[in-house]
N, C-alpha and C positions, 0 to 999 in steps of 0.2 A: 582436549579437555572433556569431551563427551557430554557436553551440555544438552539438556532436553529442550531448552527454550533459548532463542536468540532474539534480543531486543535491539532494534535499530531506529534511530531518529534521523529522518531525512537522509537516507543512505546515498541517494544519487545527487545531492546538492553539490554543486561545484565540479561535477565530473564532466569530461568531454564525452561525446557520443561513444567512442570506442571503449573508454573505461566504464561508462554506464552499462553498455552491452555486456562487457566482461563480468561486471558485478551481478547483473541479473542472471547470467548463465551460471555463475558460482552459487548464488542463492538458490536457484532452481534445483540444484543437485544436492542440497543439504537435507538430510533426513530428520528434520526437527521442526518443532513449532516455532513460528516467527511472529513476533509482534512488531509491526512496522508503522511508524508515524511518518506520513509523507503527504505532500501535495502533488507528487508526480503520479497523476492518475493513469497515465499510460503504463508506467511500471506496475502499479497496483493491478490494473486490468490483466497484464501479462503474467504476473507472478502469484497473486494471492486469490484464493478461491472465495474467501469471505472477507467482508470489510465492515467496519463500524465508523460511522460519521459522527464526529464530535463537534459540538458548537457551544461555546460559552461554558465549557467544562461539563457538558451534559451529553448523553447519548441521544443523537437525533435520529439515527437509523442504524439497523444491524441486519445484515443478511448477505445473500450471495452477491458477490462482486458484480457479475453481469447485470443482475436486476437493478441494483442501486445505481450503477453507472448509466443505465438506460433511462433513469428517471430525471430528466432535465430540470423539472420543477424543483425536485428535492435538492439537486446539486446547486442550482442558482440560489435557493433559499438559504443555503449554508456557505455561500461564497466559494463554491468550487466550479471549475470549468472543465 
């Protein structure tokens, strides 16, 4: 379909470890912009270079994934582990 953007909502929810790994491998190989809504921070860390933390419908943080995931105070304040 040659889409430029792929939008996914909790793509790893309900997957067993093998299927989760296969999905991450597939997504990593796609040459397109991805918008992913997820609580799976391990997948986010591995796959997405940039993240936006949303809380109560508002942007709480926006930046490089490694920087935001290293900020434990920020994550705790917005219910992420």
